[in-house]
C-alpha positions in Angstrom: 20.8 -14.1 -13.0 24.4 -13.2 -13.6 24.0 -10.8 -16.5 26.5 -8.0 -15.9 24.5 -5.6 -18.1 21.2 -6.0 -16.2 19.8 -4.5 -13.0 16.8 -6.3 -11.4 14.5 -5.0 -8.7 11.7 -6.8 -7.0 8.6 -4.8 -5.8 6.0 -5.5 -3.1 3.4 -3.4 -1.5 0.8 -3.3 1.3 2.0 -6.1 3.5 -0.2 -5.1 6.5 1.7 -7.2 9.0 0.2 -7.4 12.5 0.3 -9.7 15.5 -3.5 -10.1 15.1 -5.1 -10.8 11.8 -8.3 -9.5 10.1 -11.5 -10.5 11.9 -12.5 -13.1 9.3 -9.1 -14.8 9.1 -8.9 -18.2 10.8 -5.2 -18.9 10.4 -2.1 -17.4 12.1 -1.9 -14.1 10.3 1.6 -13.1 11.3 3.0 -16.5 10.3 1.1 -16.3 7.0 2.4 -12.8 6.2 6.0 -13.7 7.2 5.8 -16.7 4.9 4.9 -14.4 2.0 7.8 -12.1 2.9 10.1 -15.1 2.9 8.8 -16.1 -0.6 9.6 -12.6 -1.8 13.2 -13.0 -0.5 13.5 -16.3 -2.4 12.3 -14.7 -5.6 14.8 -11.9 -5.1 17.6 -14.4 -4.7 16.5 -16.5 -7.7 16.5 -13.4 -10.0 19.6 -11.9 -8.6 17.8 -8.7 -7.5 19.8 -5.6 -6.5 17.1 -4.7 -4.0 13.5 -5.2 -3.0 11.3 -2.1 -3.1 8.6 -2.0 -0.5 5.9 0.5 -1.3 4.4 1.2 2.1 1.8 0.0 4.6 4.2 -2.7 5.8 2.4 -2.6 9.1 -1.4 -2.7 9.6 -2.0 -1.2 13.1 -1.0 2.5 13.3 -0.6 2.5 17.1 3.0 1.6 18.1 1.9 0.0 21.3 -0.2 -2.5 19.3 2.8 -4.0 17.5 4.8 -6.3 19.7 8.6 -6.3 20.1 8.5 -10.0 19.1 6.8 -9.1 15.8 9.6 -6.5 15.0 12.2 -9.1 15.9 10.7 -11.7 13.6 10.7 -9.1 10.8 14.4 -8.3 11.4 15.3 -12.0 11.6 13.5 -12.8 8.3 15.1 -9.9 6.4 18.5 -10.7 7.7 18.3 -13.7 5.3 17.4 -11.6 2.3 20.0 -11.6 -0.5 19.7 -7.8 -1.0 18.6 -4.7 0.9 15.0 -3.6 1.2 14.2 0.1 0.3 10.9 1.1 1.8 8.4 3.8 1.3 5.9 5.0 4.0 2.2 4.3 3.8 -0.8 5.7 5.7 -0.8 2.6 8.0 2.8 3.0 8.9 2.2 6.1 11.1 -0.4 7.3 13.5 -2.9 9.6 11.7 -1.2 8.6 8.5 1.3 11.4 9.3 4.9 10.8 8.4 6.0 13.3 11.1 5.3 10.5 13.6 7.6 8.0 11.8 10.4 8.0 14.4 8.0 6.7 17.2 6.7 3.9 14.9 7.8 0.3 14.4 8.7 1.4 10.8 11.0 4.0 12.3 12.7 1.3 14.3 13.3 -0.8 11.1 14.8 2.3 9.4 17.1 3.3 12.3 18.4 -0.2 12.8 19.1 -0.7 9.1 16.6 -3.6 8.6 15.1 -1.4 5.9 16.6 1.5 4.0 14.6 4.7 3.5 13.2 5.5 0.1 10.8 8.4 0.3 11.2 12.2 -0.4 14.8 13.2 -0.3 15.9 9.6 0.5 16.5 8.0 -2.9 18.1 4.8 -4.0 20.6 4.5 -6.9 21.8 1.2 -8.5 24.8 1.1 -10.8 26.3 -1.8 -12.7 28.7 -1.9 -15.6 27.7 1.6 -16.8 24.0 1.1 -16.3 22.3 3.3 -13.7 18.8 3.1 -12.2 17.4 5.7 -9.7 14.4 5.1 -7.4 12.4 7.9 -5.8 9.6 7.4 -3.3 6.4 9.4 -2.8 4.9 8.6 0.6 1.2 8.8 1.5 0.4 12.5 2.0 -3.3 12.7 2.5 -6.5 12.2 0.4 -5.9 15.2 -2.0 -2.7 14.3 -3.9 -0.1 16.8 -4.8 0.5 16.0 -8.4 3.5 18.4 -8.4 5.3 15.7 -6.4 5.3 13.6 -9.5 6.1 16.5 -11.9 9.0 17.7 -9.8 10.9 14.4 -10.1 13.3 15.0 -13.0 15.7 12.7 -14.7 19.4 13.2 -14.2 22.2 11.1 -15.6 20.5 7.8 -14.8 19.4 5.5 -17.6 16.1 4.7 -15.9 14.1 6.6 -13.3 11.6 4.8 -11.1 8.9 6.3 -8.9 7.2 4.3 -6.2 4.2 6.1 -4.7 1.8 5.1 -2.0 -1.3 6.6 -3.6 -4.3 5.2 -5.4 -4.0 4.9 -9.2 -6.0 3.4 -12.1 -6.5 3.7 -15.8 -9.7 5.7 -15.2 -8.6 8.0 -12.3 -11.3 9.9 -10.5 -11.9 9.5 -6.7 -12.5 6.7 -4.2 -15.8 7.0 -2.4 -15.7 10.7 -3.4 -13.1 11.4 -0.7 -9.7 10.4 -2.0 -8.0 11.1 -5.3 -7.1 8.4 -7.8 -4.2 9.2 -10.1 -5.1 8.6 -13.8 -2.4 6.7 -15.7 -2.6 9.0 -18.7 -1.8 12.0 -16.5 1.7 10.5 -16.0 2.7 10.1 -19.6 4.3 13.6 -20.0 6.5 13.2 -16.9 10.1 12.2 -16.6 10.0 8.8 -14.8 10.1 5.6 -16.9 8.5 3.4 -14.3 5.7 4.0 -11.8 5.1 1.6 -9.0 1.8 2.1 -7.1 0.5 0.9 -3.7 -2.3 1.8 -1.3 -5.1 0.2 -3.4 -5.2 -3.6 -2.7 -6.8 -4.4 -6.0 -4.6 -6.2 -8.5 -4.6 -4.0 -11.6 -1.6 -5.7 -13.2 1.2 -4.2 -15.2 0.5 -1.7 -18.0 2.8 -0.3 -20.6 1.6 2.9 -22.2 3.3 5.9 -23.8 6.7 4.5 -23.2 6.0 4.1 -19.4 5.7 1.0 -17.3 3.0 1.1 -14.6 3.1 -1.5 -11.9 0.0 -1.8 -9.8 -0.3 -5.5 -8.7 -2.1 -4.9 -5.3 -1.5 -6.0 -1.8 0.8 -8.8 -0.8 -1.9 -10.0 1.6 -5.7 -10.7 1.5 -8.4 -9.6 3.9 -7.2 -6.5 5.7 -9.7 -4.3 3.8 -13.5 -5.0 3.6 -13.5 -4.3 -0.1 -10.7 -6.8 -0.9 -11.1 -9.5 -3.5 -10.3 -12.7 -1.5 -9.9 -14.8 -4.6 -7.0 -12.9 -6.0 -3.5 -14.5 -5.8 -1.1 -12.0 -4.2 2.0 -11.1 -6.2 5.2 -9.2 -6.3 6.8 -7.9 -9.5 10.2 -8.2 -11.1 11.7 -5.3 -13.0 14.6 -5.9 -15.4 16.6 -2.9 -16.7 19.1 -3.3 -19.6 20.5 -0.8 -22.1 19.7 -3.0 -25.0 16.2 -4.3 -24.2 15.0 -1.4 -22.1 12.6 -2.3 -19.3 10.9 -5.6 -18.8 8.3 -6.2 -16.1 6.8 -9.4 -14.9 4.3 -10.5 -12.2 5.3 -13.3 -9.9 2.4 -14.9 -8.0 3.0 -16.2 -4.4 1.8 -19.5 -2.9 -1.3 -19.0 -0.8 -3.8 -21.3 0.8 -7.3 -21.5 -0.7 -9.7 -18.8 0.5 -12.0 -21.4 2.1 -9.1 -22.6 4.3 -8.1 -19.3 5.8 -11.3 -17.2 5.9 -14.6 -17.6 7.8 -16.6 -16.6 4.8 -19.9 -16.0 6.7 -18.1 -13.7 9.2 -16.5 -12.0 6.2 -19.8 -11.4 4.6 -21.2 -9.9 7.8 -18.1 -7.6 8.0 -18.6 -6.4 4.4 -22.3 -5.7 5.0 -21.5 -3.8 8.2 -18.8 -1.8 6.5 -21.2 -0.9 3.6 -23.8 0.1 6.1 -21.4 2.3 8.1 -20.1 3.9 4.8 -23.6 4.6 3.6 -24.6 6.1 7.0 -21.5 8.4 7.0 -22.1 9.5 3.4 -25.8 10.3 4.2 -24.7 12.2 7.2 -22.1 14.2 5.2 -24.8 15.0 2.6 -27.3 16.1 5.2 -24.8 18.4 6.9 -23.6 19.8 3.6 -27.1 20.6 2.4 -28.0 22.8 5.4 -25.3 25.0 7.0 -25.3 25.7 10.7 -27.1 22.4 11.4 -25.9 20.4 14.4 -24.8 16.8 14.0 -27.8 15.7 16.1 -30.2 17.6 13.9 -28.6 16.0 10.8 -29.0 12.5 12.3 -32.6 13.1 13.2 -33.4 14.2 9.6 -31.6 11.4 7.7 -34.4 9.6 5.7 -34.7 5.8 5.9 -32.3 5.4 8.9 -33.4 2.5 11.2 -34.6 4.0 14.5 -32.2 1.8 16.5 -29.3 3.3 14.6 -30.7 6.8 14.9 -31.1 6.4 18.7 -27.7 4.8 19.2 -26.0 7.6 17.2 -27.8 10.3 19.1 -26.7 8.7 22.4 -23.0 8.6 21.2 -23.3 12.3 20.2 -24.8 13.2 23.6 -22.0 11.4 25.4 -19.4 13.1 23.3 -20.8 16.5 24.3 
């Protein structure tokens, strides 16, 4: 805790705080999420953290009007008891349209302007120094489904001992794309770059901490369960603790949070119906995309009429919506 030659940082990501919880949650979502945030504060205090790094999607609902003033107040009150500052990146759920240009009108913008959170994205960087040891943190916010890898390559090491990048983008050992429409950064593509540590968010899946090619890759998933249909409800949400020393280098550890059992906070039957519905909608959209791509100059209505295997009730309902939309 009191080692003068060590800098410690705690990371968390994808909090997805909201006044109203996911459709299949049966508990008080806001209270449950705030409890997890309080736990992270206690962990930061226990390890003597210089800061907590929040990697985006702190809020769930993108419309500012759907997040109450009371919710923002509770966030401010809770973080006032943190032992250290919170440096936050910006995720796709933190802004309408996932567009950072709208940040000032969002609840996240309020947290930044009032000092509840400090900015850590783009040109807003964080530097921590202690007894001749220096750690620099750079944030890459969500910036669309086709990632600009030069954003990673352009981050160069200066006089700091350790360089950390936290990015609100999908990443995995395999890379590729998610549902064929969003890039996934491949771990091995990062090995030739300057940063020593990469902290990822956006994907709620817990992929743990990996050390490869002299790099530390932290990708422990969402702090909460159930906001996405594809989420693994049985995972135990976690934050991570990064230790930086000149002698031992970088040490990274996962710290699991206390959560109630899945059966106590989820209506599992409702959850299953939600997953099936999501899969059906995704399959329908993919089939529609393929149908439109195959034949150019085809109208949406024509494409819907020609999708094979589509239940007639779905076909009729879709055509009705298209007709109403003009």
